[in-house]
VMD Tcl script that draws the C-alpha trace (Angstrom):
set ca {
  {-1.57 -125.31 -24.94}
  {-3.31 -127.59 -27.52}
  {-1.77 -126.94 -30.87}
  {-3.54 -129.72 -32.80}
  {-5.35 -127.11 -34.85}
  {-2.20 -126.16 -36.70}
  {-2.48 -129.25 -38.75}
  {-5.62 -127.90 -40.35}
  {-4.12 -124.60 -41.45}
  {-4.08 -123.68 -45.16}
  {-1.31 -125.68 -46.79}
  {1.94 -123.87 -47.02}
  {1.21 -121.49 -44.25}
  {2.40 -121.46 -40.63}
  {0.98 -119.87 -37.43}
  {3.37 -116.84 -37.63}
  {3.08 -114.77 -40.62}
  {4.61 -111.41 -41.63}
  {2.17 -108.48 -41.58}
  {2.80 -105.59 -44.08}
  {3.97 -102.52 -42.20}
  {1.63 -100.06 -44.11}
  {-1.37 -97.91 -43.37}
  {-4.73 -98.38 -44.85}
  {-4.45 -95.28 -47.12}
  {-1.06 -96.74 -48.38}
  {-2.82 -99.95 -49.17}
  {-5.52 -98.09 -51.09}
  {-2.92 -96.20 -53.08}
  {-1.16 -99.37 -54.02}
  {-4.48 -100.77 -55.30}
  {-4.95 -97.57 -57.18}
  {-1.54 -97.83 -58.85}
  {-2.08 -101.52 -59.74}
  {-5.66 -101.18 -61.03}
  {-6.42 -97.49 -61.84}
  {-9.32 -98.23 -64.33}
  {-10.94 -101.07 -62.30}
  {-14.11 -100.48 -60.50}
  {-13.40 -100.00 -56.85}
  {-16.93 -99.19 -55.87}
  {-20.20 -99.99 -57.43}
  {-23.38 -98.25 -56.19}
  {-26.37 -99.36 -58.26}
  {-25.38 -98.28 -61.73}
  {-22.53 -95.93 -60.72}
  {-18.99 -97.11 -60.83}
  {-16.00 -95.44 -59.13}
  {-12.69 -96.55 -60.42}
  {-9.60 -96.80 -58.23}
  {-8.17 -93.81 -59.83}
  {-11.29 -91.83 -59.15}
  {-11.58 -93.10 -55.64}
  {-7.95 -92.17 -54.87}
  {-8.46 -88.63 -56.37}
  {-11.60 -88.09 -54.28}
  {-9.87 -89.24 -51.13}
  {-6.96 -86.96 -51.68}
  {-9.29 -83.92 -52.48}
  {-11.37 -84.37 -49.35}
  {-8.27 -85.09 -47.17}
  {-6.80 -81.81 -48.61}
  {-10.02 -79.84 -47.60}
  {-9.98 -81.39 -44.09}
  {-6.34 -80.46 -43.66}
  {-6.29 -77.03 -45.27}
  {-9.65 -75.63 -44.35}
  {-10.51 -77.38 -41.17}
  {-7.09 -77.73 -39.83}
  {-7.42 -81.51 -38.95}
  {-4.23 -82.79 -37.51}
  {-2.82 -86.22 -36.75}
  {-4.50 -87.90 -33.82}
  {-7.75 -85.87 -34.07}
  {-11.12 -87.73 -34.03}
  {-13.88 -87.17 -36.59}
  {-17.40 -88.57 -36.21}
  {-18.71 -90.39 -39.39}
  {-22.53 -90.86 -39.55}
  {-23.99 -92.55 -42.66}
  {-25.40 -95.62 -44.26}
  {-23.18 -97.64 -46.66}
  {-22.41 -95.47 -49.62}
  {-19.42 -94.27 -51.68}
  {-19.06 -91.16 -49.53}
  {-18.59 -93.32 -46.43}
  {-15.62 -94.97 -48.04}
  {-14.12 -91.71 -49.30}
  {-14.65 -90.01 -45.96}
  {-13.09 -92.91 -43.91}
  {-9.88 -92.95 -46.21}
  {-9.67 -89.10 -46.29}
  {-9.69 -88.81 -42.54}
  {-7.24 -91.67 -42.04}
  {-4.91 -90.54 -44.73}
  {-4.01 -87.50 -42.66}
  {-3.41 -89.49 -39.49}
  {-6.67 -88.69 -37.90}
  {-9.17 -91.31 -36.57}
  {-12.68 -92.06 -37.59}
  {-15.42 -92.42 -34.92}
  {-17.97 -94.60 -36.90}
  {-21.36 -94.48 -35.27}
  {-24.59 -96.40 -35.92}
  {-26.77 -94.68 -38.48}
  {-29.75 -95.24 -36.10}
  {-28.16 -93.41 -33.20}
  {-30.32 -90.84 -31.37}
  {-29.21 -87.35 -30.52}
  {-28.42 -88.51 -26.97}
  {-26.36 -91.38 -28.16}
  {-24.45 -89.13 -30.50}
  {-23.86 -86.67 -27.73}
  {-22.25 -89.47 -25.67}
  {-20.04 -90.61 -28.57}
  {-18.77 -87.03 -29.18}
  {-18.10 -86.35 -25.53}
  {-16.37 -89.48 -24.96}
  {-14.12 -89.47 -27.98}
  {-13.52 -85.68 -27.83}
  {-14.57 -85.38 -31.53}
  {-15.89 -81.98 -32.57}
  {-15.89 -82.50 -36.37}
  {-18.51 -84.61 -38.06}
  {-19.16 -85.95 -41.56}
  {-22.89 -86.82 -41.97}
  {-25.40 -87.95 -44.45}
  {-28.05 -85.40 -45.04}
  {-30.94 -87.72 -44.00}
  {-29.29 -88.15 -40.61}
  {-28.49 -84.59 -39.89}
  {-31.51 -83.96 -37.79}
  {-30.21 -86.35 -35.20}
  {-26.83 -84.56 -35.17}
  {-28.37 -81.11 -35.14}
  {-28.72 -80.82 -31.37}
  {-25.04 -81.54 -30.94}
  {-24.37 -78.79 -33.40}
  {-26.71 -76.28 -31.69}
  {-25.16 -76.94 -28.21}
  {-21.62 -76.26 -29.72}
  {-20.31 -79.83 -29.25}
  {-19.84 -80.11 -33.08}
  {-18.16 -77.17 -34.53}
  {-18.01 -78.07 -38.16}
  {-20.03 -80.57 -40.21}
  {-19.52 -81.85 -43.70}
  {-23.03 -83.02 -45.14}
  {-23.61 -85.09 -48.16}
  {-26.56 -86.38 -50.04}
  {-26.32 -90.12 -51.09}
  {-26.51 -89.06 -54.86}
  {-23.59 -86.48 -54.66}
  {-21.01 -87.07 -57.25}
  {-22.64 -90.18 -58.71}
  {-23.75 -88.84 -61.96}
  {-26.62 -91.19 -62.12}
  {-29.79 -89.74 -63.62}
  {-33.27 -91.37 -63.79}
  {-34.15 -94.99 -63.10}
  {-31.52 -97.49 -62.29}
  {-31.56 -101.25 -62.51}
  {-31.95 -102.40 -59.81}
  {-33.87 -99.29 -58.81}
  {-32.54 -97.12 -55.97}
  {-34.96 -96.94 -53.07}
  {-37.04 -93.76 -52.64}
  {-35.23 -92.77 -49.38}
  {-31.91 -92.71 -51.10}
  {-33.02 -90.40 -53.86}
  {-35.30 -88.30 -51.83}
  {-35.47 -84.55 -52.57}
  {-32.58 -82.72 -51.00}
  {-33.23 -80.84 -47.82}
  {-29.90 -79.23 -47.14}
  {-29.60 -77.95 -43.58}
  {-29.31 -74.14 -43.34}
  {-26.59 -73.84 -40.82}
  {-23.31 -71.74 -41.03}
  {-21.43 -74.67 -39.50}
  {-22.27 -76.95 -42.49}
  {-20.24 -77.46 -45.47}
  {-21.49 -79.56 -48.53}
  {-19.75 -82.40 -50.21}
  {-19.34 -80.95 -53.65}
  {-17.93 -77.67 -52.26}
  {-15.29 -79.63 -50.08}
  {-14.20 -81.74 -53.09}
  {-13.99 -78.68 -55.35}
  {-11.88 -76.66 -52.84}
  {-9.74 -79.50 -51.65}
  {-6.32 -80.29 -52.94}
  {-3.53 -82.76 -52.19}
  {-2.72 -82.45 -48.39}
  {0.69 -81.59 -47.19}
  {2.54 -84.59 -45.96}
  {2.13 -85.49 -42.25}
  {4.14 -88.60 -41.86}
  {2.87 -91.23 -39.57}
  {3.21 -95.05 -39.39}
  {1.06 -97.99 -38.98}
  {0.88 -97.61 -35.18}
  {-1.06 -94.52 -35.58}
  {-4.59 -94.52 -34.12}
  {-6.95 -95.06 -37.04}
  {-10.50 -95.87 -35.92}
  {-12.51 -95.57 -32.71}
  {-15.47 -97.88 -32.92}
  {-17.78 -98.15 -29.85}
  {-18.78 -101.35 -28.13}
  {-20.79 -101.87 -24.97}
  {-19.17 -103.14 -21.79}
  {-19.65 -104.24 -18.19}
  {-20.77 -100.83 -17.15}
  {-23.53 -100.50 -19.83}
  {-21.74 -97.41 -21.17}
  {-20.25 -98.04 -24.78}
  {-16.50 -97.91 -24.86}
  {-14.30 -96.83 -27.66}
  {-11.80 -99.45 -29.00}
  {-8.49 -97.99 -30.00}
  {-7.35 -99.55 -33.25}
  {-4.29 -98.68 -35.16}
  {-3.63 -99.14 -38.91}
  {-1.61 -102.14 -37.78}
  {-4.30 -103.84 -35.87}
  {-6.66 -103.54 -38.75}
  {-4.08 -104.57 -41.40}
  {-3.18 -107.65 -39.30}
  {-6.73 -108.84 -39.42}
  {-7.07 -108.02 -43.13}
  {-3.81 -109.73 -44.16}
  {-4.66 -112.84 -42.06}
  {-8.18 -113.03 -43.52}
  {-6.80 -112.76 -47.06}
  {-4.33 -115.70 -46.56}
  {-6.78 -117.73 -44.60}
  {-9.48 -117.76 -47.32}
  {-7.19 -117.39 -50.36}
  {-8.70 -114.26 -51.51}
  {-7.35 -112.34 -54.42}
  {-7.77 -109.16 -56.47}
  {-10.46 -110.63 -58.63}
  {-12.79 -110.87 -55.67}
  {-16.08 -108.97 -55.99}
  {-17.58 -108.41 -52.47}
  {-21.22 -107.75 -51.65}
  {-20.93 -104.83 -49.19}
  {-24.07 -104.87 -47.27}
  {-22.97 -105.33 -43.63}
  {-23.09 -101.86 -42.13}
  {-19.68 -100.13 -42.52}
  {-20.17 -98.39 -39.22}
  {-20.02 -101.72 -37.63}
  {-16.56 -103.66 -37.53}
  {-17.94 -106.52 -39.55}
  {-18.73 -104.19 -42.44}
  {-15.92 -101.81 -41.90}
  {-13.35 -104.53 -42.17}
  {-14.86 -107.19 -44.36}
  {-17.08 -105.23 -46.58}
  {-14.90 -102.17 -47.18}
  {-11.26 -102.39 -46.02}
  {-10.65 -106.00 -47.09}
  {-11.69 -105.59 -50.80}
  {-9.75 -102.29 -51.00}
  {-6.72 -103.92 -49.46}
  {-6.93 -106.65 -52.10}
  {-7.66 -104.42 -55.06}
  {-11.01 -106.14 -55.46}
  {-14.49 -104.58 -55.99}
  {-17.22 -103.55 -53.55}
  {-20.84 -103.80 -54.69}
  {-22.44 -101.56 -52.08}
  {-26.00 -101.98 -50.78}
  {-26.89 -99.19 -48.21}
  {-29.52 -101.30 -46.45}
  {-30.32 -104.96 -46.48}
  {-32.86 -105.83 -49.27}
  {-32.61 -109.41 -50.26}
  {-34.26 -108.98 -53.68}
  {-31.84 -106.23 -54.63}
  {-28.96 -108.14 -53.34}
  {-29.93 -111.11 -55.48}
  {-30.08 -108.87 -58.48}
  {-26.72 -107.40 -57.78}
  {-25.05 -110.75 -57.21}
  {-26.39 -111.85 -60.55}
  {-25.57 -108.64 -62.42}
  {-22.14 -107.85 -60.94}
  {-20.90 -111.46 -60.60}
  {-20.42 -111.18 -56.79}
  {-17.96 -113.83 -55.53}
  {-17.60 -113.08 -51.71}
  {-20.18 -112.11 -49.14}
  {-19.62 -111.39 -45.52}
  {-22.81 -111.58 -43.43}
  {-24.39 -112.71 -40.18}
  {-26.10 -116.08 -40.29}
  {-29.57 -114.58 -39.75}
  {-29.18 -112.47 -43.09}
  {-27.92 -115.63 -45.02}
  {-30.85 -117.71 -43.69}
  {-33.39 -115.17 -44.77}
  {-31.88 -114.70 -48.14}
  {-31.81 -118.40 -49.13}
  {-35.17 -119.21 -47.81}
  {-36.85 -116.95 -50.34}
  {-37.82 -118.81 -53.60}
  {-37.86 -115.53 -55.48}
  {-34.25 -114.84 -54.44}
  {-33.03 -118.35 -55.31}
  {-34.49 -117.97 -58.71}
  {-31.61 -115.65 -59.65}
  {-28.41 -116.96 -60.99}
  {-26.16 -117.00 -57.80}
  {-23.52 -119.24 -59.46}
  {-20.71 -116.54 -59.06}
  {-20.86 -116.80 -55.29}
  {-18.03 -119.01 -53.98}
  {-17.85 -118.16 -50.28}
  {-19.98 -116.62 -47.58}
  {-18.47 -116.02 -44.25}
  {-19.77 -114.63 -40.97}
  {-20.14 -115.06 -37.19}
  {-22.08 -113.59 -34.28}
  {-24.46 -116.56 -34.11}
  {-24.37 -120.25 -35.06}
  {-25.35 -121.22 -38.61}
  {-28.00 -124.15 -38.46}
  {-26.69 -127.35 -39.93}
  {-29.59 -127.77 -42.26}
  {-29.01 -124.29 -43.75}
  {-25.28 -124.81 -44.11}
  {-25.94 -128.24 -45.91}
  {-28.49 -126.62 -48.19}
  {-26.10 -123.85 -49.20}
  {-23.37 -126.46 -50.00}
  {-25.76 -129.03 -51.69}
  {-28.01 -126.76 -53.71}
  {-25.64 -123.91 -54.48}
  {-22.14 -125.25 -54.04}
  {-21.36 -122.43 -51.47}
  {-19.37 -122.84 -48.40}
  {-20.40 -120.87 -45.33}
  {-17.24 -120.21 -43.43}
  {-18.05 -119.64 -39.73}
  {-15.68 -117.42 -37.94}
  {-15.40 -115.40 -34.68}
  {-14.28 -111.92 -33.93}
  {-15.18 -108.96 -31.88}
  {-14.90 -105.20 -32.28}
  {-11.98 -105.36 -29.93}
  {-10.21 -107.75 -32.36}
  {-10.73 -105.91 -35.68}
  {-13.33 -108.57 -36.62}
  {-10.99 -111.51 -37.66}
  {-9.73 -113.69 -34.97}
  {-10.92 -117.21 -35.18}
  {-12.20 -119.07 -38.24}
  {-12.94 -122.61 -39.50}
  {-10.47 -123.85 -42.00}
  {-12.39 -123.54 -45.37}
  {-11.65 -127.16 -46.20}
  {-12.48 -128.47 -42.75}
  {-15.47 -126.65 -41.23}
  {-17.05 -127.82 -37.99}
  {-20.63 -126.54 -37.62}
  {-21.86 -124.21 -34.92}
  {-18.23 -123.60 -34.11}
  {-15.92 -120.61 -33.59}
  {-13.15 -122.29 -35.55}
  {-9.59 -122.18 -34.60}
  {-7.22 -119.40 -33.67}
  {-5.81 -118.03 -37.02}
  {-2.29 -116.70 -37.86}
  {-0.56 -115.25 -34.94}
  {-3.50 -115.70 -32.59}
  {-3.12 -117.46 -29.25}
  {-6.32 -118.28 -27.36}
  {-6.96 -120.06 -24.23}
  {-9.90 -121.18 -22.07}
  {-9.49 -120.00 -18.37}
  {-11.26 -120.21 -15.21}
  {-13.29 -116.96 -15.14}
  {-12.38 -116.24 -11.47}
  {-8.92 -117.62 -11.04}
  {-7.48 -117.07 -14.49}
  {-5.96 -120.52 -14.48}
  {-5.96 -122.23 -18.00}
  {-8.43 -125.16 -18.24}
  {-7.90 -128.46 -20.06}
  {-9.77 -129.43 -23.36}
  {-13.54 -129.84 -23.19}
  {-13.91 -127.81 -20.07}
  {-16.00 -124.63 -20.14}
  {-14.44 -121.39 -19.17}
  {-13.80 -117.85 -20.40}
  {-12.23 -117.57 -23.82}
  {-9.07 -115.19 -23.76}
  {-6.99 -114.32 -26.77}
  {-3.87 -112.61 -27.83}
  {-2.84 -111.47 -31.30}
  {-1.71 -108.60 -33.49}
  {-5.36 -107.55 -34.33}
  {-6.36 -107.05 -30.67}
  {-7.12 -103.42 -29.88}
  {-4.60 -101.29 -28.17}
  {-7.09 -100.84 -25.36}
  {-10.27 -98.94 -24.51}
  {-10.22 -95.14 -25.09}
  {-9.77 -93.02 -21.91}
  {-10.96 -95.82 -19.61}
  {-8.15 -97.25 -17.38}
  {-10.58 -99.33 -15.29}
  {-11.97 -101.06 -18.29}
  {-8.45 -101.80 -19.56}
  {-7.55 -103.35 -16.18}
  {-10.65 -105.59 -16.26}
  {-10.29 -106.49 -19.86}
  {-6.69 -107.78 -20.00}
  {-4.93 -110.50 -18.03}
  {-1.17 -111.72 -18.27}
  {-0.72 -115.51 -18.45}
  {2.91 -116.82 -18.62}
  {4.30 -113.51 -19.90}
  {1.61 -112.95 -22.59}
  {-1.12 -110.29 -22.46}
  {-4.51 -111.70 -23.23}
  {-7.76 -109.91 -23.90}
  {-10.78 -111.31 -21.93}
  {-13.65 -111.80 -24.42}
  {-16.37 -112.40 -21.79}
  {-17.51 -115.43 -23.80}
  {-17.82 -118.84 -22.29}
  {-16.55 -121.60 -24.51}
  {-14.63 -124.84 -24.65}
  {-11.95 -126.19 -26.90}
  {-12.08 -129.77 -28.25}
  {-9.34 -132.24 -28.84}
  {-8.78 -130.91 -32.37}
  {-8.21 -127.39 -31.03}
  {-11.59 -126.01 -32.30}
  {-13.55 -123.68 -30.06}
  {-17.26 -123.77 -29.27}
  {-19.21 -121.13 -27.79}
  {-21.49 -122.06 -24.92}
  {-22.72 -118.93 -23.31}
  {-21.83 -115.26 -22.54}
  {-20.08 -114.39 -19.36}
  {-21.05 -110.85 -20.09}
  {-24.76 -110.23 -20.22}
  {-25.09 -109.25 -23.81}
  {-27.76 -109.63 -26.59}
  {-26.90 -109.84 -30.31}
  {-29.43 -108.48 -32.60}
  {-28.66 -109.02 -36.30}
  {-25.00 -108.78 -35.44}
  {-25.33 -105.67 -33.23}
  {-24.40 -105.79 -29.61}
  {-27.08 -104.70 -27.26}
  {-26.36 -104.13 -23.48}
  {-29.41 -104.96 -21.37}
  {-28.34 -102.67 -18.50}
  {-28.17 -99.67 -20.85}
  {-31.76 -100.43 -22.22}
  {-33.10 -100.91 -18.58}
  {-31.78 -97.47 -17.70}
  {-33.43 -95.95 -20.68}
  {-36.63 -97.84 -19.87}
  {-36.66 -96.18 -16.47}
  {-37.07 -92.75 -18.13}
  {-40.69 -93.70 -18.76}
  {-42.90 -92.43 -15.95}
  {-44.93 -95.68 -15.83}
  {-42.05 -98.05 -15.46}
  {-41.35 -99.11 -11.93}
  {-39.00 -102.13 -12.59}
  {-37.50 -103.35 -15.70}
  {-35.55 -106.42 -16.72}
  {-34.32 -106.71 -20.31}
  {-33.17 -110.12 -21.79}
  {-32.40 -111.56 -25.11}
  {-34.74 -114.29 -26.52}
  {-34.31 -116.36 -29.73}
  {-35.48 -114.85 -33.00}
  {-35.52 -116.73 -36.25}
  {-34.71 -113.64 -38.42}
  {-32.43 -111.70 -36.07}
  {-30.74 -114.32 -34.04}
  {-32.01 -112.71 -30.84}
  {-34.53 -110.00 -30.02}
  {-34.78 -107.67 -27.13}
  {-37.49 -108.62 -24.61}
  {-38.50 -106.26 -21.93}
  {-40.30 -107.54 -18.80}
  {-41.82 -104.63 -16.84}
  {-43.50 -103.87 -13.56}
  {-45.63 -100.87 -14.20}
  {-46.66 -98.08 -11.76}
  {-50.10 -98.50 -10.36}
  {-51.39 -95.47 -12.06}
  {-50.34 -96.83 -15.46}
  {-51.32 -100.37 -15.32}
  {-54.61 -99.82 -17.10}
  {-53.28 -97.25 -19.52}
  {-50.25 -98.78 -21.23}
  {-50.05 -101.75 -23.53}
  {-47.14 -103.48 -25.29}
  {-47.29 -101.25 -28.40}
  {-47.27 -98.10 -26.27}
  {-44.04 -99.15 -24.79}
  {-42.43 -100.18 -27.99}
  {-43.26 -96.92 -29.77}
  {-42.01 -94.90 -26.76}
  {-38.77 -96.93 -26.78}
  {-38.14 -96.45 -30.45}
  {-38.30 -92.71 -29.90}
  {-35.83 -92.92 -27.02}
  {-33.17 -95.22 -28.47}
  {-31.77 -96.68 -31.64}
  {-34.35 -99.05 -33.24}
  {-32.18 -102.19 -33.01}
  {-31.96 -101.56 -29.16}
  {-35.59 -100.99 -28.52}
  {-37.58 -104.03 -27.30}
  {-39.53 -105.88 -29.94}
  {-41.71 -107.65 -27.33}
  {-42.82 -106.46 -23.89}
  {-44.41 -108.41 -21.21}
  {-46.01 -106.96 -17.97}
  {-45.72 -108.75 -14.56}
  {-46.83 -107.96 -11.11}
  {-43.32 -108.70 -9.68}
  {-39.80 -109.65 -10.92}
  {-37.83 -112.47 -9.25}
  {-35.19 -111.11 -6.89}
  {-32.30 -112.39 -4.88}
  {-32.11 -112.04 -1.05}
  {-30.03 -108.92 -1.63}
  {-32.92 -107.49 -3.78}
  {-31.15 -107.86 -7.13}
  {-33.34 -108.83 -10.05}
  {-32.56 -112.32 -11.17}
  {-32.28 -111.63 -14.82}
  {-31.06 -115.19 -15.69}
  {-34.39 -116.61 -14.38}
  {-36.28 -114.12 -16.49}
  {-34.17 -114.92 -19.56}
  {-34.65 -118.61 -19.15}
  {-38.41 -118.25 -18.76}
  {-38.91 -116.05 -21.84}
  {-36.44 -117.90 -24.01}
  {-38.43 -121.01 -23.40}
  {-41.63 -119.26 -24.34}
  {-40.13 -117.84 -27.45}
  {-39.24 -121.31 -28.93}
  {-42.62 -122.95 -28.06}
}
mol new
graphics top color blue
foreach p $ca { graphics top sphere $p radius 0.5 }
foreach p [lrange $ca 0 end-1] q [lrange $ca 1 end] { graphics top cylinder $p $q radius 0.2 }
display resetview
């Protein structure tokens, strides 16, 4: 194995580090004891101190334990945009040994039903605006109890704020009238300190879902230890400290936001400046007003932000580091960040299965469009995808990895686990499904995806799942879904369809797009649709999706 990358590690640190044997709620409690009066959460003009955050976590945990009977190992669905209540709910659930199932706020009722059925969750914590999507799962008895909150619950903010809160956030309350629903304020009022239920850092903590080779999302079993391993490594790698102020805009239901925008600053004792949805102008005002120093974001978000003259007119001098992955950062943009703003963009690489942080460029020695090097305790190889034999430097193969942040395995899916892991020289490696190569310095570069996956603004989209949904439309005879380049989102979903003869003169691109958005999460729905008389097929009759992707990717960049 090439260990040349070790010479580029942060000075004074070696490959093997000691990871704290604590849980996430214990880390929060430590921060609350160290900095009780310090703002932990900032949401527009509302500040929640560490002492207040700890108290609300304990009250909600007490309610869940005493009134709902939540026990260690139970799963609880969490459905919300970024907000203080998301943070409180996450830590309340995990503090009693239960596991959070964080799901995309854009999920449809059918998608929620799948997550609930697969995880076995029958309890949910949900934002009021999203309850209509969850309601069918309540009506059919899958969800037996739901805690509903409005985004302004407990904030104490009255009237206008600066920057202003968006209208959807402060919309008139429309509380659901349902006997299975409990409201946020009631739960906090009735909750008390929960009785101790001892558990250690190996306890299941979170069950985020990611797509896989079957097209069905799979739950990734993460313990407190796997998450803490990634957090501790990221802290040492990037020299973070308790004075850090994070812009928390990456969705917390996604591992990038959950780890880097929520757990990491609380682990440090830093401050989260929370933005519920991406708005570049509001983000600029918050960076300036709150002295934001750290920002974790996908490259597409960063590119759009710094290309806006109105945004760059704000004082962004407090920003010292932006980090992210999921797509390559163009060299010109990276250079502009450094030259014009003195900001380093630290490219890194991680997966839902690896608790986000896995590879990263050394901050002092970045290579552009690069996955970086294996970080503390991480061992990565390039292997032949078919034989599993390790390959030499500069040869393309599948990237496999081993480390303390790698998930315990997929939830309730033995076949997926057999496919996902491989043993090489006595070490268990996770197969990432990404094609890459390693250079002579030990840096890794992504070349393609072994798995057929599309990344839209950091979200993983599985084409087979979208194709299956497209076939629900009575006018679709054949469907091929591919990813094509997009300046704003990195990639966008392109559908190439063969229509049934009866529909060829009746359906247009907008008809299909509107229909798709009603059937699936918006980020999954095709943003462009083309109609053809036939799709290329192999001799066995399989659609040659790579041919389709090459053709439409070429069209997209013309």
